[in-house]
C-alpha positions in Angstrom: 97.3 39.2 104.0 97.1 38.4 107.7 93.5 37.3 107.3 94.5 34.8 104.6 97.4 33.5 106.6 95.2 33.1 109.7 92.6 31.3 107.7 95.2 28.8 106.3 96.7 28.3 109.8 93.2 27.6 111.2 92.4 25.1 108.5 95.8 23.5 109.0 95.2 23.3 112.8 91.7 22.1 112.3 92.8 19.5 109.8 95.8 18.5 112.0 93.5 18.4 115.1 90.9 16.4 113.2 93.6 14.1 111.9 95.1 13.6 115.3 91.7 13.0 116.7 90.9 10.4 114.0 94.2 8.6 114.3 94.0 8.6 118.1 90.4 7.2 118.3 90.7 4.5 115.5 93.1 2.2 117.4 91.0 2.3 120.6 87.9 1.4 118.6 89.7 -1.4 116.9 91.1 -2.8 120.1 87.7 -2.7 121.7 86.1 -4.5 118.7 88.9 -7.2 118.8 88.4 -7.7 122.5 84.7 -8.0 122.0 85.1 -10.6 119.3 87.6 -12.6 121.3 85.4 -12.4 124.4 82.4 -13.6 122.4 84.4 -16.5 121.0 85.6 -17.5 124.4 82.1 -17.3 125.8 80.8 -19.3 122.9 83.5 -22.0 123.4 82.8 -22.1 127.1 79.1 -22.3 126.5 79.6 -25.2 124.1 81.8 -27.0 126.6 79.3 -26.4 129.3 76.4 -27.6 127.1 78.4 -30.7 126.0 79.4 -31.5 129.6 75.8 -31.0 130.7 74.5 -33.3 128.0 77.1 -35.9 128.9 76.2 -35.7 132.6 72.5 -36.0 132.3 71.5 -39.6 131.8 68.3 -40.6 129.9 66.4 -40.9 133.1 67.8 -37.5 134.1 66.2 -35.9 131.0 62.9 -37.2 132.1 63.3 -35.9 135.6 64.4 -32.5 134.2 61.4 -32.4 131.9 59.1 -33.2 134.8 60.7 -30.4 136.9 60.4 -27.8 134.2 56.8 -28.6 133.1 55.6 -29.3 136.6 56.8 -26.1 138.1 55.8 -24.0 135.0 52.2 -25.4 135.0 52.0 -25.4 138.8 53.0 -21.8 139.2 51.3 -20.5 136.1 48.0 -22.4 136.3 47.9 -23.0 140.0 47.8 -26.8 139.7 49.1 -28.2 143.0 49.8 -31.7 141.6 52.1 -30.4 138.9 53.9 -28.1 141.4 54.5 -31.0 143.8 55.8 -33.2 140.9 58.1 -30.4 139.7 59.4 -29.8 143.2 60.0 -33.6 143.7 61.9 -33.7 140.5 64.0 -30.7 141.5 64.8 -32.4 144.8 65.9 -35.6 143.0 68.2 -33.6 140.8 69.7 -31.8 143.8 70.2 -35.1 145.7 71.9 -36.6 142.6 74.6 -33.9 142.4 76.8 -35.0 145.4 77.3 -38.4 143.8 79.2 -36.8 141.0 81.9 -35.4 143.3 85.3 -37.1 143.2 85.0 -38.7 139.8 88.7 -38.0 139.1 89.9 -39.4 142.4 90.2 -42.9 140.9 93.3 -44.4 139.5 92.6 -47.5 137.4 95.2 -50.2 136.6 94.6 -53.2 134.4 96.6 -56.3 135.0 96.7 -59.4 132.7 98.4 -62.7 133.5 99.5 -63.2 129.9 99.6 -61.2 126.7 99.6 -64.3 124.5 97.6 -67.5 124.9 96.4 -70.4 122.8 92.7 -70.4 121.8 90.7 -72.0 124.5 93.0 -71.1 127.4 91.3 -69.0 130.0 92.9 -65.7 130.8 92.5 -64.1 134.2 93.0 -60.4 134.7 92.6 -57.9 137.5 91.1 -54.4 137.5 92.6 -52.4 140.4 90.8 -49.2 141.4 92.6 -46.9 143.9 91.4 -43.7 145.6 94.3 -41.3 145.1 92.3 -38.3 146.4 92.1 -36.8 149.9 88.4 -37.4 150.4 86.3 -40.5 150.6 85.3 -41.7 147.1 81.6 -42.6 146.9 80.6 -45.9 145.2 80.8 -46.0 141.4 81.3 -48.2 138.4 84.1 -49.1 136.0 83.3 -50.1 132.5 86.0 -52.2 130.8 85.7 -52.9 127.1 86.9 -56.4 126.2 86.9 -56.9 122.5 83.3 -56.3 121.4 82.0 -56.9 124.9 81.8 -54.8 128.0 82.5 -55.8 131.6 80.9 -53.8 134.4 82.8 -53.7 137.7 81.1 -52.2 140.8 83.4 -50.0 142.9 82.6 -49.7 146.6 83.2 -46.7 148.8 86.9 -46.1 149.1 88.8 -44.2 151.7 91.8 -42.1 150.7 94.8 -44.3 149.9 92.7 -47.5 149.7 92.1 -49.7 146.6 89.9 -52.5 145.5 90.7 -55.3 143.0 88.2 -57.2 140.9 89.0 -60.3 138.9 88.1 -60.2 135.2 87.8 -63.3 133.1 88.5 -62.8 129.4 87.0 -65.4 127.0 89.5 -66.8 124.5 87.4 -69.5 122.8 88.5 -68.5 119.3 91.6 -67.2 117.7 92.0 -63.5 117.4 93.4 -60.2 118.8 91.5 -58.8 121.7 91.9 -55.2 122.8 91.2 -54.8 126.5 90.4 -51.2 127.6 90.5 -48.3 127.9 88.6 -48.5 131.2 86.0 -45.9 131.9 85.0 -44.8 135.4 81.3 -44.0 135.8 80.1 -42.0 138.8 76.4 -41.4 139.4 73.4 -41.6 141.7 71.7 -44.9 142.4 68.7 -43.9 140.3 70.8 -43.1 137.2 69.8 -39.5 136.9 73.2 -37.9 136.6 76.4 -39.6 135.6 80.0 -38.5 135.1 82.5 -40.5 133.1 86.3 -40.4 132.9 88.2 -42.5 130.4 91.7 -43.9 131.1 94.2 -44.3 128.3 95.7 -47.6 129.2 94.9 -50.5 126.9 96.2 -54.0 126.6 96.4 -56.2 123.6 95.8 -59.9 124.0 96.9 -62.3 121.2 94.9 -65.5 121.1 97.1 -67.8 119.0 95.7 -70.6 116.9 95.9 -74.1 118.2 98.9 -76.0 117.0 100.1 -79.6 117.1 103.6 -80.8 117.7 105.2 -82.1 114.5 108.3 -84.2 114.1 111.4 -82.5 112.9 111.3 -81.3 109.3 114.4 -83.3 108.7 112.3 -86.5 108.8 109.1 -87.6 107.2 107.7 -85.9 104.2 109.7 -82.7 104.7 113.0 -84.6 105.0 116.4 -83.3 104.1 115.9 -80.7 101.5 118.6 -78.7 103.3 122.0 -79.8 102.1 120.8 -82.0 99.2 122.6 -81.2 96.0 120.8 -79.6 93.1 121.3 -79.8 89.3 123.0 -76.4 89.3 126.8 -76.6 88.7 129.0 -74.1 90.5 132.7 -73.6 91.0 132.8 -73.7 94.8 130.7 -75.8 97.1 130.7 -79.2 99.0 129.3 -81.8 96.6 132.0 -82.7 94.0 130.7 -83.2 90.5 133.4 -83.3 87.8 136.6 -81.8 86.5 136.9 -79.3 83.7 139.8 -77.4 82.0 141.1 -74.3 83.6 139.9 -70.9 82.3 141.4 -67.5 83.3 139.7 -66.2 86.4 139.4 -69.6 88.2 140.5 -69.8 91.7 143.9 -71.5 92.1 142.5 -73.3 95.2 140.1 -75.3 92.9 142.9 -76.7 90.7 143.1 -80.5 90.9 146.9 -81.0 90.8 146.9 -84.8 90.3 144.7 -84.5 87.2 146.8 -81.6 86.0 150.0 -83.6 86.3 148.4 -86.6 84.4 146.9 -84.6 81.6 149.5 -81.9 81.3 146.8 -79.2 81.4 145.4 -77.4 84.4 142.1 -79.0 85.6 139.7 -77.5 88.1 136.9 -79.0 90.2 133.2 -78.4 89.6 130.5 -78.9 92.3 126.8 -79.4 92.5 125.2 -76.5 94.3 123.8 -77.3 97.7 120.8 -75.2 98.9 119.6 -74.3 102.2 116.0 -75.4 102.2 113.4 -72.6 102.1 109.9 -73.5 103.0 107.0 -71.5 101.7 103.5 -71.7 103.1 100.7 -70.2 101.0 97.5 -69.7 102.9 94.4 -69.0 101.0 92.0 -66.4 102.3 89.3 -66.3 99.7 85.8 -66.8 100.9 85.1 -69.3 98.1 88.1 -71.4 99.0 86.5 -72.7 102.2 83.2 -74.3 102.9 82.8 -72.7 106.3 84.7 -71.1 109.2 85.8 -74.4 110.7 87.7 -75.3 107.5 89.5 -71.9 107.6 90.4 -72.3 111.3 91.8 -75.7 110.6 93.9 -74.3 107.8 95.3 -71.5 110.0 96.2 -74.1 112.7 97.9 -76.3 110.1 99.9 -73.4 108.7 100.9 -72.4 112.2 102.0 -75.9 113.1 104.2 -76.4 110.0 105.6 -72.8 110.2 106.5 -73.1 113.9 108.1 -76.5 113.4 110.2 -75.2 110.5 111.4 -72.1 112.5 112.3 -74.3 115.4 114.4 -76.4 113.1 116.3 -73.3 112.0 114.9 -73.4 108.4 114.0 -70.4 106.3 110.2 -70.1 106.4 108.1 -67.7 104.5 104.3 -67.5 105.1 102.3 -65.6 102.6 98.5 -65.0 102.2 96.3 -63.1 99.9 95.8 -59.4 100.5 92.6 -57.5 100.0 92.1 -56.1 96.5 90.0 -52.9 96.1 86.8 -53.4 94.2 87.8 -51.0 91.4 91.1 -52.9 90.8 89.6 -56.4 90.8 91.0 -58.4 87.9 93.8 -55.9 87.2 95.8 -56.1 90.4 97.6 -59.0 92.2 98.9 -58.6 95.7 99.8 -60.7 98.7 101.0 -60.1 102.2 104.0 -61.7 104.0 103.6 -62.7 107.6 106.5 -61.9 110.0 108.6 -65.1 110.5 111.4 -63.6 112.6 110.3 -66.0 115.4 107.5 -68.4 116.2 105.9 -65.7 118.4 105.7 -63.1 115.6 104.3 -65.7 113.2 101.6 -66.7 115.7 100.8 -63.1 116.4 100.2 -62.4 112.7 98.2 -65.6 112.3 96.1 -64.6 115.3 95.0 -61.5 113.5 94.5 -63.0 110.0 91.0 -63.5 108.7 89.0 -64.4 105.5 88.7 -61.4 103.2 85.8 -60.4 101.0 88.0 -59.8 97.9 91.5 -61.2 98.4 93.9 -62.5 95.8 93.1 -66.1 95.0 95.4 -68.9 95.9 96.7 -69.4 92.4 97.8 -65.7 92.1 99.4 -65.7 95.6 101.4 -68.8 94.7 102.6 -67.2 91.5 103.7 -64.1 93.4 105.4 -66.1 96.1 107.3 -68.2 93.6 108.5 -65.1 91.9 109.6 -63.5 95.2 111.4 -66.7 96.4 112.9 -68.5 93.5 115.2 -70.4 95.9 112.3 -72.3 97.5 112.7 -76.0 98.0 109.3 -77.0 99.3 105.9 -75.2 99.1 102.7 -75.9 101.0 99.4 -74.7 99.5 96.9 -74.6 102.4 93.3 -74.4 101.4 89.8 -75.6 102.0 87.7 -78.3 100.4 86.1 -76.2 97.7 89.1 -76.0 95.4 89.1 -78.5 92.5 92.1 -80.6 91.5 92.5 -78.5 88.4 92.7 -75.3 90.5 95.3 -77.0 92.8 97.4 -78.0 89.8 97.2 -74.5 88.4 98.5 -73.1 91.6 101.3 -75.7 91.9 102.5 -74.9 88.3 103.6 -71.5 89.6 106.7 -73.2 91.2 109.6 -74.7 89.3 110.2 -78.4 88.8 112.8 -78.5 91.6 110.3 -77.3 94.1 108.3 -80.0 96.0 104.7 -78.8 96.2 102.3 -80.2 98.8 98.6 -79.2 98.7 97.1 -79.4 102.2 93.3 -79.6 101.9 91.5 -79.0 105.2 88.1 -80.7 105.3 86.7 -81.6 108.7 84.1 -83.9 107.0 86.7 -85.9 105.1 88.8 -88.9 106.1 92.6 -88.2 106.3 94.6 -89.3 103.3 97.5 -88.7 101.0 97.7 -89.1 97.2 99.6 -87.9 94.2 98.2 -85.5 91.7 100.8 -85.3 88.9 104.0 -84.1 90.5 102.1 -82.6 93.5 101.4 -84.4 96.8 97.9 -83.8 98.1 97.2 -84.3 101.8 93.7 -84.2 103.2 93.1 -83.7 106.9 89.9 -83.6 109.0 91.5 -82.9 112.3 94.7 -81.1 113.3 96.1 -84.3 114.8 95.9 -85.9 111.3 98.6 -83.5 110.1 101.3 -85.2 112.2 100.3 -88.6 111.0 100.1 -87.7 107.3 103.5 -86.0 107.3 105.1 -89.0 108.9 103.3 -91.4 106.6 104.3 -89.4 103.6 107.9 -89.8 104.5 107.6 -93.6 104.6 105.7 -93.9 101.4 
């Protein structure tokens, strides 16, 4: 009896002890494994960063010097070749002498200054790149790379004492319309031989809008675009400014429109009718199709003409809408029609959008853009179709038919090789210009004809 009890107690104690030992050692092993995995991951990330930094620091010439050092010392020591050993030692010396030039790469503070953020194409823009030493030690000479659009400007930075700065003038070419991104600047520190380099990129960027060239036009209240604002239409309304006729009173009419003299004469209440007056809305449709222009010069002339008319209309306080074809994905070609509306809150916003616009590979054609614009703005009073010389009269008429009969449609054909002129094509007016200055003359001439 006692033997059996002792045996059970022993097994229980042994099992309990074993269980305690098992449960006590398992967490320690797990923690050790987890720490090992975490340590290995940190080591791997640190090694990757170090390798990446080393690869970014060693220039192409540095890799050659490094290869000479390794091969030269290995062959010199292993095979006893003195020449290889000397070459390897010289390479190691060059690497060692290049290291001090990397110090202080982050001591620079780079500031970019531009005279203007918006200019007209052809107007030179001067900027300044200011590099200051904000560290406590002398900053060795270096270089600052400044991306300007698709180009790169290299600025040499001399030795700078703490708290000192240097400024370098930067000329930005603005020969053609566009949007130029200036920056971010990148400081480059390295030895004179280009063995080791260290780069630091600054986040500051500036956007320079190069607006299209425009010409000053006469007020849209004169010439071809004369008084569409305030002119009566054929629509009859119950309250406006231009009196049309009298009609019998019907329930719901405003008592203020009752014409009491006619009411007294006829014995029946008569109310006034008016012709609806409209505030003129001007629509400019700019074609962007590659097949709508013979070359880039025609397109640039079209953009400048659109900008000139749009700016003049906005300055006259008119409602101006500028639309252009939007890019259509290749898989949706023929099944999708789309257009983009340029911002016409002010002349500046319109010119900013026109600075960035460009010919597309697969945009909506002029005819479809005109149809979409007519549907979006049924209250339009005049529409300009701006295009190149490749569109036929039939295509122009097809685009003009998108607008109602009460809309005056003007096709503006930009052809630098053609003589300026104005003619009628059905109910549409066609203006041809070869230079931007022709636009002012043609619009004034159209008003007198």
